[in-house]
C-alpha positions in Angstrom: 0.0 0.0 0.0 2.7 2.4 0.9 4.5 1.5 -2.4 1.4 2.4 -4.4 0.9 5.7 -2.6 4.5 6.7 -3.2 4.2 5.9 -6.9 1.0 8.0 -7.2 2.7 10.9 -5.4 5.7 10.7 -7.6 3.4 10.8 -10.7 1.7 13.9 -9.4 5.0 15.6 -8.8 6.2 14.8 -12.3 3.1 16.1 -13.9 3.1 19.3 -11.9 6.8 20.0 -12.6 6.3 19.3 -16.3 3.4 21.7 -16.6 5.4 24.4 -14.9 8.3 24.0 -17.3 6.0 24.0 -20.3 4.3 27.2 -19.1 7.6 28.9 -18.8 8.7 27.9 -22.2 5.4 28.9 -23.9 5.5 32.4 -22.3 9.1 32.9 -23.5 8.0 31.9 -27.0 5.1 34.3 -27.0 7.3 37.1 -25.6 10.0 36.5 -28.2 7.4 36.5 -31.1 6.0 39.8 -29.8 9.4 41.3 -29.6 10.2 40.2 -33.1 7.0 41.7 -34.5 7.4 44.9 -32.6 11.0 45.2 -33.9 10.0 44.8 -37.5 7.2 47.3 -37.1 9.5 49.8 -35.4 12.0 49.4 -38.2 9.3 50.0 -40.9 8.1 53.1 -39.0 11.6 54.5 -38.7 12.2 54.0 -42.4 9.0 55.7 -43.3 9.8 58.6 -41.0 13.3 58.8 -42.4 12.0 59.0 -46.0 9.7 61.9 -45.1 12.2 63.9 -43.1 15.2 63.5 -45.5 13.8 63.0 -48.9 16.7 64.9 -50.5 19.6 63.2 -48.6 21.9 61.2 -50.8 22.9 59.2 -47.7 19.4 57.6 -47.5 18.5 54.3 -49.0 16.4 56.2 -51.6 16.4 59.8 -52.8 14.9 61.7 -55.7 18.1 63.4 -56.9 21.4 61.5 -57.3 24.0 64.2 -56.8 26.9 61.8 -57.3 25.6 60.8 -60.7 25.2 64.1 -62.6 22.1 64.9 -60.6 20.0 62.2 -62.2 16.5 61.9 -60.7 16.6 58.2 -60.2 16.3 55.9 -57.1 19.3 54.2 -55.8 17.7 50.7 -56.1 18.9 49.4 -59.5 16.1 46.8 -60.1 12.8 48.6 -59.6 10.6 48.9 -62.7 9.7 45.3 -63.4 10.3 45.6 -67.1 12.8 43.7 -69.4 14.2 46.8 -71.3 17.1 45.0 -73.0 14.9 42.0 -74.1 17.2 39.3 -72.8 14.4 37.5 -71.0 15.6 38.6 -67.5 13.5 41.2 -65.8 15.3 44.0 -63.9 18.8 42.7 -64.5 21.9 44.8 -64.1 22.3 47.6 -66.7 18.6 48.2 -67.3 16.9 51.5 -66.8 16.0 52.3 -63.2 12.7 53.6 -62.2 12.1 57.3 -61.2 11.2 58.1 -57.7 7.8 59.8 -57.4 8.2 61.0 -53.8 5.2 58.8 -52.8 5.4 56.0 -50.1 2.6 53.4 -50.3 0.4 52.4 -47.4 2.2 54.9 -45.1 -0.8 55.5 -42.8 -2.9 52.4 -43.2 -3.7 49.8 -45.9 -4.4 51.3 -49.4 -3.2 54.7 -48.3 -0.5 57.0 -49.8 1.2 60.2 -48.8 2.8 62.6 -51.2 5.1 65.6 -51.0 3.5 68.8 -52.4 5.5 71.9 -53.0 3.7 75.3 -53.1 5.5 78.6 -53.7 4.6 82.2 -54.2 5.7 83.1 -57.8 5.4 86.9 -57.1 8.2 86.5 -54.4 10.6 85.1 -57.0 12.7 86.6 -59.8 11.0 86.2 -63.1 13.7 85.3 -65.5 11.4 86.2 -68.5 10.4 89.7 -67.4 13.2 91.5 -65.4 14.8 94.3 -67.5 17.9 94.4 -65.3 17.9 90.6 -64.9 21.7 90.3 -65.0 22.3 92.7 -62.1 19.6 91.1 -60.0 20.9 87.5 -60.6 24.4 88.6 -60.1 23.5 89.9 -56.6 21.7 86.6 -56.0 24.9 84.7 -57.0 26.9 86.8 -54.5 24.3 86.1 -51.8 24.1 82.3 -52.3 27.8 81.8 -52.9 29.7 78.9 -54.5 29.4 77.1 -56.7 27.6 80.0 -58.3 30.0 82.5 -59.9 29.4 86.3 -59.6 30.9 88.8 -62.0 34.2 90.5 -61.3 33.2 93.7 -59.5 36.0 95.8 -60.9 34.9 95.0 -64.4 31.4 96.1 -63.7 32.3 99.6 -62.6 31.1 102.2 -65.1 34.1 103.5 -66.9 32.2 106.7 -67.9 33.0 108.2 -64.5 36.7 107.6 -65.1 36.4 109.3 -68.5 34.5 112.3 -67.0 37.1 112.7 -64.3 39.9 113.0 -66.7 41.2 109.5 -65.7 41.6 110.5 -62.1 39.0 108.1 -60.8 41.0 105.0 -61.7 38.7 102.7 -59.6 36.2 103.0 -62.4 38.6 102.4 -65.3 39.5 98.7 -64.9 37.3 97.6 -67.8 39.0 99.4 -70.8 36.4 97.9 -73.1 33.6 99.9 -71.6 33.4 102.6 -74.3 30.6 104.2 -76.4 31.6 101.8 -79.2 31.4 98.7 -77.1 28.0 97.0 -77.2 26.9 94.0 -75.1 30.4 93.6 -73.7 29.1 91.8 -70.6 27.3 89.2 -72.8 29.9 88.2 -75.4 30.4 84.5 -76.1 33.3 82.4 -77.5 33.4 80.1 -80.5 31.5 77.5 -78.6 28.7 79.8 -77.6 29.9 80.0 -74.0 30.3 83.3 -72.0 33.9 84.5 -72.1 36.2 83.0 -69.5 39.0 84.5 -67.4 41.7 82.6 -69.3 40.5 84.0 -72.7 41.4 87.2 -74.5 40.9 90.0 -73.9 40.0 89.5 -70.2 43.0 87.4 -69.4 45.3 90.4 -69.9 42.9 92.8 -68.1 42.6 90.5 -65.1 46.3 89.7 -65.0 47.0 93.5 -64.8 44.7 93.6 -61.8 46.5 90.7 -60.2 43.4 88.5 -60.3 43.0 84.8 -61.1 42.9 83.9 -64.8 41.2 80.5 -64.5 38.4 78.9 -66.5 35.4 80.6 -64.7 33.2 83.0 -66.6 34.3 86.6 -66.4 30.8 88.0 -65.7 29.5 84.9 -63.9 26.2 83.0 -64.0 23.8 85.9 -63.5 25.0 87.7 -66.7 25.2 84.3 -68.5 21.5 83.7 -67.9 20.6 87.2 -69.0 22.7 86.9 -72.1 21.2 83.5 -73.0 17.7 85.0 -72.7 18.8 88.0 -74.9 20.1 85.7 -77.6 17.4 83.0 -77.6 14.3 84.8 -76.3 12.3 84.0 -73.2 12.7 80.7 -71.4 10.2 78.1 -72.1 10.6 76.7 -68.6 12.9 76.7 -65.6 14.8 73.6 -66.9 16.1 75.7 -69.8 18.0 77.8 -67.4 20.5 74.9 -67.1 21.5 75.6 -70.7 22.6 79.1 -69.7 24.7 78.3 -66.6 28.4 78.4 -66.8 30.9 75.6 -66.0 34.7 75.1 -65.9 35.7 73.2 -69.1 37.7 70.3 -67.8 38.4 68.6 -71.1 38.7 71.5 -73.5 35.9 70.7 -75.9 33.5 73.5 -74.7 30.6 71.0 -74.0 29.2 70.0 -70.7 29.9 66.3 -71.1 32.2 65.6 -68.2 30.5 64.2 -65.1 32.0 67.0 -63.0 30.8 69.6 -65.5 27.3 68.3 -65.4 27.4 68.1 -61.6 28.5 71.7 -61.4 25.5 72.8 -63.5 23.1 70.7 -61.5 24.3 72.1 -58.2 24.0 75.7 -59.5 20.5 75.1 -60.7 19.5 73.5 -57.4 20.6 76.6 -55.6 18.9 79.0 -58.0 15.6 77.1 -58.5 13.9 78.2 -55.2 14.5 81.8 -56.2 13.4 82.1 -59.8 10.2 81.6 -61.8 8.7 82.1 -65.2 5.1 82.4 -64.0 4.6 85.7 -62.1 2.5 88.5 -63.2 4.1 91.0 -65.7 3.3 94.7 -66.2 3.5 95.1 -70.0 2.8 98.8 -70.0 5.9 100.3 -68.4 9.1 98.6 -69.6 11.8 100.1 -67.4 13.6 103.2 -66.2 17.4 103.9 -66.1 20.3 106.0 -67.2 22.4 105.8 -70.3 26.1 105.6 -69.6 26.9 106.3 -73.2 25.3 108.1 -76.1 26.8 108.2 -79.5 28.7 111.4 -80.3 27.3 113.9 -82.7 27.3 112.6 -86.3 28.6 109.1 -85.3 26.2 106.6 -86.7 26.0 102.8 -86.7 24.3 101.0 -89.5 21.7 98.6 -88.1 19.1 96.3 -89.8 15.6 97.4 -88.8 12.1 96.6 -89.7 9.7 99.3 -91.0 6.9 99.2 -88.5 4.3 100.1 -91.1 5.3 97.9 -94.0 7.4 95.3 -92.3 10.2 95.8 -94.8 13.7 94.9 -93.7 16.2 97.8 -94.3 19.6 98.9 -93.0 19.6 102.5 -91.7 22.1 104.7 -89.8 21.2 104.8 -86.1 22.1 106.6 -82.9 23.2 104.2 -80.2 22.5 104.7 -76.5 23.9 102.2 -73.9 22.8 101.3 -70.4 25.2 98.7 -68.9 22.7 97.8 -66.2 20.1 96.5 -68.6 19.7 93.1 -70.1 16.9 93.3 -72.6 15.8 90.7 -75.1 17.8 91.6 -78.2 15.9 92.4 -81.3 16.4 90.1 -84.4 14.8 92.0 -87.3 16.1 89.5 -89.9 14.8 86.2 -88.4 12.0 87.5 -86.3 9.9 89.9 -88.5 6.9 89.9 -86.1 9.0 90.3 -82.9 7.8 87.1 -81.3 10.9 87.4 -79.0 9.6 90.5 -77.3 12.3 93.0 -77.9 12.0 96.8 -77.6 11.3 97.3 -81.3 8.7 100.1 -81.7 8.7 101.1 -78.0 9.1 104.7 -76.9 12.0 106.1 -74.9 11.5 109.4 -73.0 14.2 111.5 -71.3 12.6 112.5 -67.9 15.2 114.9 -66.4 18.7 116.2 -66.7 20.4 116.9 -70.0 18.1 116.3 -72.9 14.9 116.2 -70.8 11.6 116.3 -72.6 12.5 114.3 -75.7 10.4 111.3 -76.8 11.6 109.0 -79.5 10.7 105.6 -81.0 13.2 102.8 -80.7 14.1 101.2 -84.0 15.9 98.2 -82.7 17.9 97.1 -79.6 20.6 94.8 -78.2 21.1 93.4 -74.8 22.3 96.7 -73.2 21.7 99.2 -76.0 18.9 100.8 -78.0 19.1 102.3 -81.5 17.2 105.3 -82.9 16.9 106.1 -86.6 19.0 109.1 -87.5 21.7 110.8 -89.5 19.7 111.1 -92.8 17.3 108.2 -92.2 13.7 108.7 -92.9 12.5 109.7 -90.4 15.4 111.1 -88.4 14.5 110.2 -84.8 17.8 110.6 -83.0 18.1 112.6 -79.8 18.5 116.3 -80.7 20.2 116.8 -77.4 22.1 113.7 -76.4 21.2 112.7 -72.8 24.0 112.7 -70.2 25.0 109.9 -67.8 22.8 111.3 -65.0 19.7 111.9 -67.2 16.9 109.5 -66.4 14.9 107.8 -69.1 11.6 105.9 -69.2 10.7 103.2 -71.8 7.1 102.4 -72.5 5.6 99.8 -74.7 4.5 100.6 -78.2 0.9 101.3 -78.9 -1.4 98.5 -79.9 -2.7 100.1 -83.0 -2.1 100.4 -86.7 0.3 103.1 -87.7 0.3 105.7 -90.5 2.8 108.2 -91.9 2.2 111.8 -90.8 3.7 114.8 -92.5 3.6 118.5 -91.7 1.9 121.2 -93.8 5.0 121.5 -96.0 5.0 117.7 -96.7 8.0 117.0 -94.4 7.8 113.4 -93.0 7.3 113.5 -89.2 7.0 109.9 -88.4 4.6 107.1 -87.6 1.6 107.7 -85.5 -1.5 105.7 -84.6 -4.1 105.7 -87.4 -7.1 107.9 -86.7 -10.4 106.8 -88.0 -12.1 109.1 -90.5 
């Protein structure tokens, strides 16, 4: 009997001990599973938060702009689009096109939900690269403010040499740019044989900068601001902000004048990334008043330049002697009478210039054609002769207003002398 009781007691002890051990092991297993799941969910949450807080960082696992690869807007994952581009039967193998990153992260809040990055900006607070009459000056100041890699113009070469001339060459601080004369037009916007703005290591600025003990490297003499304004003057208004890249300068590393080196393309992309938040092509434009300013140079008496112009009434192309007036602070869209007969580019052709004060005040003339920093008035025997009777001085202010939106007709005085073109009056 005692033997039987001891066996039953031992059995109960074994069952109790086994149940206790099983309970401990089960609770450990459940706890481990919960920890694993929570770790995975925490990792996913951290990744999603990381993607939202640092969408532009190239150190992330994904990013919309690859700054180390010419600024390409691709994701870093090489196999992402699920398409066999090269037709070898293998989908997403090495060397195929990568998919673009849309800045969207799927199911970020709950199932079947998406969140997107939306950029909103006030266009009126930005610089309109299609409207500003002194675009070069404004963008050059912006380049100075933002700093490298943007290149500003050399300040000594921007000083108006007119003051050095007026002082009898005593104000030498204004005389560094010896090319700033009444005969020099668009000197800040000249390009080389490759269509690039002149660089510091090119003639004639290499010698000028060397005489000033300044670097003569491959950077643009007048920087990116003047390069953008010059591009707009030569090609007309920008079709979009992306076109600004074509105007930006770069240091030519292989000597072919083309931005084909990875470092050259990276330089352009970095510059554009700095400028983009500050420029636009979509703000409101006042098309009535064009601009105001002061002419540094006005052609001397009886000194004419033959310019191709369009007759505003007949549209005929002709070459006439013109009086040239230069304002170095301006960067207008240059007129192209030969290839743009209807002035689609938006130059100053046909607009009016009025001298408001100072020497020559009270004169109102019609502009025959214009360049980037100069306007031309018919004169010196042209019909009609519309040059300034009293040439304005460097402190005389002028105002340019848009041409009238009307048909024009020739008007003569009582003696039959041709006076000019005026809006047609209905009979």
